[in-house]
C-alpha positions in Angstrom: 0.7 22.6 -28.9 1.6 25.5 -28.2 5.1 27.2 -28.1 3.9 27.5 -24.6 2.7 24.4 -23.5 5.6 22.6 -25.2 7.9 24.6 -23.0 5.7 23.9 -19.7 5.4 20.2 -21.0 9.9 20.0 -21.0 9.8 22.1 -17.6 7.9 19.6 -15.8 8.8 16.1 -17.2 12.8 17.2 -16.4 11.6 18.5 -13.3 9.9 15.4 -12.7 12.8 13.0 -13.9 15.8 15.0 -11.5 13.2 15.1 -8.3 11.9 11.6 -8.8 13.4 9.5 -11.0 17.1 10.5 -10.3 17.5 12.1 -6.7 15.2 9.5 -5.3 15.7 6.4 -7.6 18.8 6.3 -8.1 19.9 5.4 -5.0 18.2 2.0 -5.3 19.4 1.2 -8.3 23.3 2.0 -7.1 22.6 0.9 -3.5 24.2 -2.6 -4.4 27.5 -1.4 -5.6 28.3 1.5 -3.5 27.4 -0.2 -0.9 30.4 -3.1 -1.5 32.5 0.0 -2.7 32.1 2.1 0.6 32.0 -0.7 2.4 28.4 0.3 4.3 26.8 -2.0 6.8 22.9 -2.9 5.7 22.0 -1.1 8.4 23.2 2.0 7.2 22.0 1.8 3.8 18.7 1.2 5.1 19.0 4.8 7.5 20.1 6.2 4.2 17.0 5.4 2.3 15.0 6.9 5.7 16.9 9.9 5.4 15.9 10.6 1.8 12.4 9.7 2.8 12.7 12.0 6.4 13.9 15.0 3.6 10.8 14.1 0.7 8.4 14.7 3.6 10.1 18.2 4.7 10.7 19.3 1.1 6.3 18.9 1.0 6.0 20.2 4.1 7.9 23.1 3.3 6.5 23.3 -0.2 2.8 23.7 1.2 4.2 26.7 2.8 5.5 28.8 -0.1 2.6 31.5 -1.7 2.0 30.8 -5.3 3.7 33.7 -6.4 7.0 34.1 -8.3 8.4 32.4 -5.4 7.9 29.6 -6.4 10.6 29.3 -9.1 13.5 30.5 -7.3 12.6 27.6 -4.8 12.6 25.0 -7.9 16.1 26.6 -9.3 17.7 26.2 -5.7 15.9 22.7 -5.1 17.3 22.0 -8.3 21.1 22.8 -7.6 21.3 21.3 -3.9 20.2 18.0 -6.0 22.5 18.0 -8.1 25.0 19.4 -5.6 23.6 16.0 -3.2 24.3 13.5 -6.3 28.1 14.8 -6.6 28.9 14.7 -2.6 27.6 10.7 -2.3 30.4 10.1 -5.6 33.2 9.9 -2.8 34.1 7.4 -0.2 35.4 8.2 3.3 33.3 10.5 4.6 32.4 10.3 7.9 28.6 9.1 8.1 26.6 12.0 8.7 28.0 13.5 5.5 25.8 10.9 3.9 23.0 11.2 5.9 22.8 14.8 5.5 23.3 14.8 1.7 20.4 12.1 1.5 18.0 14.2 3.3 19.0 17.5 1.1 17.8 15.3 -1.9 14.9 14.2 -0.6 14.0 18.0 0.4 14.8 18.6 -3.3 12.3 16.1 -4.4 9.7 16.9 -2.1 10.1 20.6 -3.5 10.4 19.9 -7.4 7.3 17.3 -6.9 5.0 20.1 -5.8 6.0 23.1 -7.3 7.0 22.4 -10.6 3.0 21.3 -11.1 1.4 23.7 -9.7 3.7 26.2 -11.8 2.2 24.1 -14.5 -1.6 24.5 -13.4 -1.4 28.4 -13.1 0.6 28.9 -16.5 -1.5 26.9 -18.7 -5.1 26.6 -20.4 -7.4 24.1 -18.8 -8.1 22.2 -22.1 -4.2 21.9 -22.3 -3.2 20.2 -18.7 -4.0 16.6 -19.6 -1.2 16.6 -22.1 1.3 18.7 -20.5 0.6 16.7 -16.9 1.0 13.1 -19.1 4.1 14.5 -20.9 5.1 16.3 -17.8 5.1 13.0 -15.7 6.3 11.1 -18.1 9.9 12.4 -16.8 9.5 10.3 -13.6 10.1 6.9 -15.6 12.7 8.7 -17.4 14.7 9.7 -14.6 14.1 5.5 -13.5 15.6 4.4 -16.7 18.5 6.8 -16.5 19.3 5.4 -13.5 18.9 1.7 -14.3 21.3 1.7 -17.8 24.6 1.7 -15.8 24.0 -1.4 -14.1 25.2 -3.7 -17.3 28.3 -1.4 -16.9 29.2 -1.2 -13.1 31.7 -3.9 -13.4 33.7 -2.1 -16.0 33.3 1.7 -14.4 33.5 2.6 -11.1 30.5 3.4 -9.0 32.1 7.4 -8.3 32.0 7.7 -12.0 28.6 6.4 -12.0 27.0 9.1 -9.5 29.3 11.7 -11.4 27.4 10.9 -14.6 23.9 11.1 -12.5 25.4 14.7 -11.3 26.2 15.4 -15.2 22.9 14.6 -15.9 21.7 17.1 -13.3 24.0 19.6 -14.5 22.1 20.1 -17.6 18.9 19.6 -16.0 19.7 22.5 -13.7 20.5 24.6 -16.8 17.0 23.7 -18.8 15.3 24.5 -15.8 16.7 27.8 -14.9 16.2 29.0 -18.8 13.0 27.6 -19.6 11.6 29.5 -15.6 12.2 32.9 -17.1 9.9 32.4 -19.4 7.2 31.8 -16.8 7.9 33.9 -14.4 5.1 36.6 -16.3 2.2 33.8 -16.2 2.4 33.9 -12.1 0.6 36.1 -9.9 2.5 38.4 -7.7 0.0 37.7 -5.1 -0.7 34.4 -3.5 -4.2 32.7 -4.3 -6.3 32.4 -1.6 -9.5 30.2 -3.0 -7.4 27.0 -1.4 -8.7 28.0 1.6 -12.2 28.2 -0.1 -12.4 24.7 -1.5 -15.5 22.2 -0.3 -13.4 18.6 0.1 -15.8 15.9 -0.1 -15.8 11.8 0.8 -13.4 11.3 -2.9 -10.7 13.5 -1.9 -9.9 11.2 1.4 -10.8 8.3 -0.8 -8.5 9.4 -3.2 -5.8 10.3 -0.3 -6.5 6.8 1.3 -5.4 4.8 -1.7 -2.8 7.0 -2.2 -1.3 6.4 0.6 -1.8 2.9 0.9 0.2 2.6 -2.8 2.7 4.5 -0.6 3.4 1.6 1.8 2.6 -0.9 -0.8 6.0 0.0 -3.0 8.2 -0.1 -0.4 9.3 -3.8 -0.6 10.2 -2.7 -4.8 11.6 -0.2 -4.2 13.7 -1.0 -1.1 14.4 -5.4 -1.0 13.5 -6.1 -4.6 17.7 -6.5 -5.7 17.8 -8.1 -2.6 15.1 -10.5 -3.0 16.3 -11.4 -6.5 19.6 -12.6 -5.4 19.3 -13.4 -2.0 16.1 -15.5 -1.6 15.5 -16.8 -5.9 19.3 -16.8 -6.6 19.3 -14.9 -9.2 23.0 -14.1 -10.7 24.2 -10.2 -12.0 22.7 -10.5 -15.9 19.3 -11.6 -14.4 19.2 -8.8 -11.5 20.0 -6.8 -13.8 17.5 -6.9 -16.4 14.5 -7.0 -14.1 16.1 -3.3 -12.8 16.1 -2.9 -16.1 12.2 -4.3 -17.1 11.8 -1.8 -13.9 12.6 0.9 -15.5 11.2 0.7 -18.5 7.8 0.3 -17.0 8.4 3.3 -15.6 9.0 4.9 -18.8 5.9 3.8 -20.0 3.6 4.7 -17.0 2.2 7.9 -17.2 1.8 6.8 -21.1 -0.3 4.0 -20.0 -2.6 6.3 -17.4 -3.5 8.4 -20.2 -4.7 6.2 -22.4 -6.8 4.4 -19.7 -7.9 8.1 -18.7 -8.8 8.7 -21.9 -10.5 5.7 -22.8 -12.6 5.2 -19.6 -12.5 8.2 -17.2 -9.7 9.5 -14.6 -11.7 7.2 -11.6 -12.3 4.1 -13.5 -8.8 4.2 -14.6 -7.6 4.9 -10.8 -9.4 1.7 -10.2 -7.9 -0.2 -13.0 -4.5 0.9 -12.3 -4.6 -0.1 -8.4 -5.9 -3.5 -8.8 -3.8 -4.0 -11.3 -0.8 -3.0 -9.0 -2.1 -5.6 -6.1 -1.4 -8.1 -8.2 2.0 -6.8 -9.9 3.0 -7.3 -5.8 1.9 -10.7 -4.8 3.1 -12.3 -8.1 6.6 -11.3 -6.4 6.1 -14.3 -4.5 5.4 -16.9 -6.9 8.6 -18.7 -7.8 7.2 -20.8 -10.7 8.8 -19.0 -13.4 11.0 -16.1 -14.0 8.3 -14.9 -16.2 6.7 -13.8 -13.2 9.5 -11.6 -11.4 10.2 -10.3 -14.7 6.4 -8.9 -15.1 6.5 -7.6 -11.2 9.5 -5.5 -12.4 7.7 -4.4 -15.0 4.2 -4.0 -13.5 5.6 -2.1 -10.4 7.7 0.4 -12.5 4.8 1.2 -15.0 2.4 1.8 -11.9 3.8 3.5 -9.3 4.2 6.9 -12.0 0.8 6.4 -13.3 -0.8 6.3 -10.4 0.8 9.0 -9.3 0.6 11.0 -11.9 -3.5 10.3 -12.7 -3.6 10.9 -9.0 -2.2 14.1 -9.2 -4.2 15.4 -12.4 -7.6 14.1 -10.7 -7.4 16.1 -8.3 -6.1 19.3 -10.4 -9.2 18.7 -12.9 -11.7 18.1 -9.7 -10.2 21.1 -7.2 -8.9 23.9 -9.6 -6.3 26.6 -8.2 -7.0 24.5 -4.9 -4.4 22.4 -6.5 -1.2 23.2 -4.9 -2.6 22.8 -1.4 -4.3 19.0 -2.0 -1.3 17.8 -3.8 0.8 18.7 -1.3 -1.6 17.3 1.4 -1.4 14.0 -0.8 2.2 14.2 -1.1 2.5 14.6 2.6 0.6 11.8 3.2 2.6 9.6 0.7 5.8 10.7 2.3 4.5 9.8 5.5 3.3 6.5 5.2 6.0 5.7 2.9 8.6 6.7 5.9 6.9 5.1 8.6 6.3 1.8 6.2 10.4 1.8 5.6 11.1 1.9 9.1 8.1 -0.6 9.5 9.7 -3.0 7.0 13.3 -2.6 8.1 11.8 -3.7 11.8 10.0 -7.1 10.3 13.1 -7.7 8.6 15.5 -7.5 11.9 12.5 -9.9 13.4 12.8 -12.5 10.6 9.7 -11.6 8.7 10.6 -12.9 5.0 10.4 -11.0 1.8 7.3 -13.2 0.3 5.5 -12.3 3.8 6.1 -8.6 3.6 5.3 -8.2 -0.3 1.7 -10.3 0.2 1.5 -8.0 3.5 1.8 -4.5 0.6 -0.3 -6.7 -1.5 -3.1 -6.5 1.1 -2.8 -3.2 2.3 -2.9 -1.6 -1.4 -6.0 -4.0 -1.6 -8.0 -2.7 1.3 -6.8 0.5 -0.4 -8.4 0.2 -3.7 -12.1 -1.6 -2.0 -12.6 1.3 -0.4 -12.1 3.6 -3.5 -13.9 0.9 -5.4 -17.5 1.8 -2.9 -16.9 5.5 -2.7 -16.4 6.3 -6.1 -19.9 4.0 -7.2 -22.2 6.5 -7.4 -22.8 8.3 -10.2 -22.0 11.9 -9.4 -18.3 10.9 -9.3 -18.2 10.4 -13.1 -15.3 12.3 -14.4 -15.5 15.0 -17.5 -14.2 14.0 -20.4 -10.8 15.3 -21.3 -10.6 17.5 -24.6 -8.4 16.8 -27.4 
């Protein structure tokens, strides 16, 4: 790889690590200990999760409206810095509830901006034949961020929860500095004029099919992202050691997600790989309800951790491959759909829980929704005209 491609790979990896891995998943990993230390109610903790999802939706909508010019680099820097401050401001107890809600919304906005703008910068600054490897390495940052968040879990009985949040803030500060340095080298690649080809693209059934299954995956992974720790502790009665082990397996799976999608896409093509990944995702969610063996919970933890960044990466790259310069607009639409369904789904699952719907029933519902989305993808991609172009090494 050329030096420019290496810089682009590092830039995208750090952006995904911060925007998704740290700013979003760190809250899930640290939630039980934070809730106990800060004396939050279950309802308020759930509200903070919804606030982050709302912010993510706002950030995605904002990013879609921005022109594809040098201005993107400024917003990426602002998003990274604001995200860093959101971590620091969540580290201290005894503030009003509105304080934490505000900063979780800011965290979500930062994540949404980074998720859309950073891949868009990469798409404009690299050659077509280099996009696949750069995006694979870059989207691996999601798993890296999740893994960083899970590294604290075995030590939370030795360090304060405030220290854990501040360590994450330190990671975010380092990433902010690196992003600022890297972005200075990309500005000359970005056109000073807005790209207008995004309005001329002709969408087909394939895009809408990808959009539907991607939105279904947003709904399907909510139980694991919101209730998995609680399910393991209260429903299955696991102690802290086994709960931490499951969450660490989730982090390890996340770190391998983009790599697994990369290997499958190289061998079978993008659409075939997506069908395989979504099918495995259904199984990974469904086996969570089976209590036959602890091995099944380990497998569910690892696979759901792996498959979320895998489908995010491959969906993003497939849209880029199929629609070229329209990528930013279309990836913004996909992210908006994902965020909207996530927010609605989070509120829906919380409501179901309030009315006594059990965790196994919620996991089953999530698997069924993703099954429907996957079946329509299989149906719409059965045609030979949707065979994807092989990637260039």
